[in-house]
Each structure stands twice: as structure tokens, then as C-alpha cells.
N, C-alpha and C positions, 0 to 999 in steps of 0.2 A: 504494500500500500504505500501511498505517496505520504511524505512528512509534510503535515500540515502546520502552517504558522498561526499564531494566536488568534490573528486578526480574521481567519477564514472558518474557524470553529462555529457549530451550531450556537453555543451559548457564549454570549459574551462575557467576558472577563472569567473565563473557565478556570483559569489558575489560581485564581483568588477566591473561588468560591468553596465555603466550608462544605465539607463531606455532608453533613445533615440537611442542607438546602440542594443539594443534587438529586436527591430521590424525587421531590416533587418536579423538579425543572426537566427532569428528563422524560417525565411522562408525556410531555407535549411534543416529542421528538419521533421522527420516523426511524425505521431500523436502519435506514443508509446514515442517518445523522448521529444515531447511537454507535454504530460500528465505525464511524469517524471518530467519536470521542474516545472509544476503547482504544483504536489504534495509536492515538494521540497520547492516551494515558501510559499505555504500555511503552511507547518510545521516549517517555518524558520522565515523570514522577515513579510511575509504575506502583502505586498505592494500593496493595492487597483490598482494602475496603471499597475502594473507588472500582476496580476492576471487577470485584465480585457483583457490585451493585450494578453496573453496566452490562455485565455478562447476563446478570438475572433479568434484566428489563429486555436485552434482546432476544434473548430466548422466549419471553412473554410475546413480545411483538411477531416473532417467528412462529407462534404457535396461535395467531390469530388475535391477538390484542391490539385494539385501535389506539394511536394516540390520544389522549384527551385534550381538551381545549385548556389553554393557558397561555400565559405570556412567558417566554423563557428570559426574557429582560425585565422581568418585575421587579420592584424593590426587593434588595436583598435584605432578610431578616436581621443581618446584624448591622444595618444601615438605620433601622427603625428608631423612632425617638424612644422607645421602651428601654432602650439600652442604658440609660443615663445612670443606673444604680439600683440598688434594692431599696423597695418600700419600706423595709422593715426599721424602725426606730425605736426608742425607748417608749413611746406612746402606743405603740402598737405590738409591744411585748407583752408577753403572759406575766401574770405575777408568779412570784417564786411559790413553790409549794413545799410541803413536808413530805419526807419518803413514806410511802405506804404503809400501812399497820403490819402487813405481811412479811416486810423486810426489804432488803435492798439487793442487787447483786453483790455488794460487798459484804452485806451484814444480812444473812440469811434468817428468815421467821422460824420459830420453832413451832411445831404442832403442840397442842395441848398435852398429848399423851406422852411427851418426850420431857416434860417439866418435870423437875424432882418433886417429891410428896413432902409435904412438912409437917 
């Protein structure tokens, strides 16, 4: 297969996409486009999770699956505004609590039958 440059790949910015966003993005691609990405991946980074994902999708397409609608160039999840940080703050944290009466992993509770009789 021919060695494709980054500019001709079916997914814009393919080299910078996290593995997690590839699964939904490749669903909109044809078998030929997935083959193209697979060849590029094997010739460059050859990441095992990515080649497995692309190979599985290619098999689905060859078995009759159809590309789904979607925009391969849609906003990337890592660019969304929700990545500004965790919403957890002291105001949203739970109140401290006492250990349960049956003991903790460090200090096991004792059944009533094991207590010394007095």
C-alpha cells in the first residue's frame, strides 16, 4: 500500500487524536478509509490498541456493517470546555463519617459469640 501523508488521511489530525475518540470517529468511515488508516497506523506508530480497533471495525464493515452518520471532523472531546477541572470542592464534598460498627479493614469487628464471658 502507498504511504499516505497526514494531510490525505480520512480523519483530520489523526496523529493527535486520543485512542478513546477513535472508536466513534471511525464509525463514519468506509472500509477503504479504515484500511487506509490501518495501513498508516502500522507504518507509523503501530499502537496495538489502535490496530486492534481498526481491524475490528474493518471486519465489521466487511461483514455487512454500514458506516453510520457522523462528522469525522467534529469537535474533539479533549477540546471541550468541560476539561477546565474537577467540579469537586470543599462545598461539594461529603461530611466525614465514623467507621461502621462492624469494624474497618484495619480493625475487624468481633461477633458476639467470640467475646469473653464475664
